[in-house]
C-alpha positions in Angstrom: 18.3 -12.7 -40.8 14.8 -14.1 -40.9 12.3 -13.1 -38.2 10.3 -15.8 -36.6 6.8 -15.1 -35.6 5.4 -16.7 -32.4 2.0 -18.1 -32.5 -0.2 -16.8 -29.8 -2.9 -18.9 -28.2 -5.8 -16.5 -28.1 -7.6 -18.5 -25.4 -4.7 -18.2 -23.1 -4.5 -14.4 -23.7 -8.2 -14.1 -22.9 -7.7 -16.1 -19.8 -4.8 -13.9 -18.6 -6.8 -10.7 -19.4 -9.8 -11.9 -17.5 -7.5 -12.9 -14.6 -6.0 -9.4 -14.6 -9.5 -7.9 -14.7 -10.5 -10.1 -11.8 -7.5 -9.1 -9.8 -8.1 -5.4 -10.5 -11.7 -5.8 -9.5 -10.8 -7.2 -6.1 -8.2 -4.5 -5.2 -8.5 -0.8 -4.2 -5.7 1.7 -4.3 -5.7 4.4 -1.6 -3.4 7.4 -1.6 -3.1 9.7 1.3 -0.5 12.2 2.6 0.2 13.4 6.1 2.4 16.0 7.7 4.6 15.6 10.8 6.6 18.1 12.7 10.4 17.7 12.8 12.8 18.8 15.4 13.9 21.7 13.3 10.4 23.3 13.5 9.6 22.5 9.9 6.7 20.4 8.7 7.6 17.7 6.2 5.1 15.9 4.0 5.0 12.2 3.5 3.1 10.4 0.7 1.8 6.9 1.4 0.3 4.9 -1.4 -1.5 1.7 -0.3 -2.9 -1.1 -2.4 -5.6 -3.0 -0.5 -7.7 -6.0 -1.5 -11.4 -6.4 -0.7 -10.7 -8.3 2.5 -8.7 -5.3 3.8 -5.4 -7.1 3.3 -2.5 -4.9 2.5 -1.1 -5.9 -0.9 1.4 -3.1 -1.6 2.6 0.1 0.0 4.9 2.9 -1.3 6.2 5.7 1.0 7.8 8.8 -0.4 9.4 11.3 2.0 12.0 11.8 4.6 12.6 8.8 6.8 10.5 6.5 4.6 12.7 3.5 5.5 11.7 3.9 9.1 8.0 4.4 8.3 7.7 1.4 6.1 8.8 -1.1 8.8 5.4 -1.2 10.5 3.6 -1.9 7.2 6.2 -4.6 6.2 5.7 -6.3 9.5 1.9 -6.3 9.0 2.3 -7.7 5.5 4.7 -10.4 6.6 2.4 -11.5 9.5 -0.3 -12.2 6.9 -2.9 -11.8 9.6 -2.9 -8.0 10.1 -5.2 -5.9 8.0 -5.9 -2.2 7.6 -8.2 -2.4 10.6 -5.4 -3.9 12.8 -3.1 -1.0 11.9 -6.0 1.5 12.6 -6.5 0.0 16.0 -2.8 -0.3 17.0 -1.5 2.1 19.6 0.7 4.9 18.0 2.2 7.1 20.7 2.7 10.8 20.2 5.1 12.4 19.1 6.8 9.7 17.1 7.5 9.3 13.4 5.1 6.3 13.0 2.2 8.5 13.9 2.1 9.4 10.2 1.2 5.8 9.4 -1.6 5.9 11.9 -3.0 9.1 10.3 -3.0 7.7 6.8 -4.5 4.3 7.7 -7.1 6.0 9.9 -8.1 8.1 6.9 -8.9 4.9 4.9 -12.5 4.1 4.7 -13.6 0.7 5.8 -14.0 -1.7 2.9 
């Protein structure tokens, strides 16, 4: 069986690489972890990894830890609204003691862009 070689347009490859560099230059990844007490008197750790663009818009978020599905809902709502930024989450009211207080701790730790 004969292998066929695809011709690669080098100009297109350069354009894609520069686009990727430009996208990388306009984004910042922030990682933070926070602790929250549980009802069983143990302290659990949650890791939240956030990808933010220069305009403070949330591009991506990963949450690892117990009850991550409950924690991600606030961030998903902010991303779907397309108007909320990191500052909006920082200024939102997070009552104590609730699970989403961890999101407030992590986003408050992010430096302003």
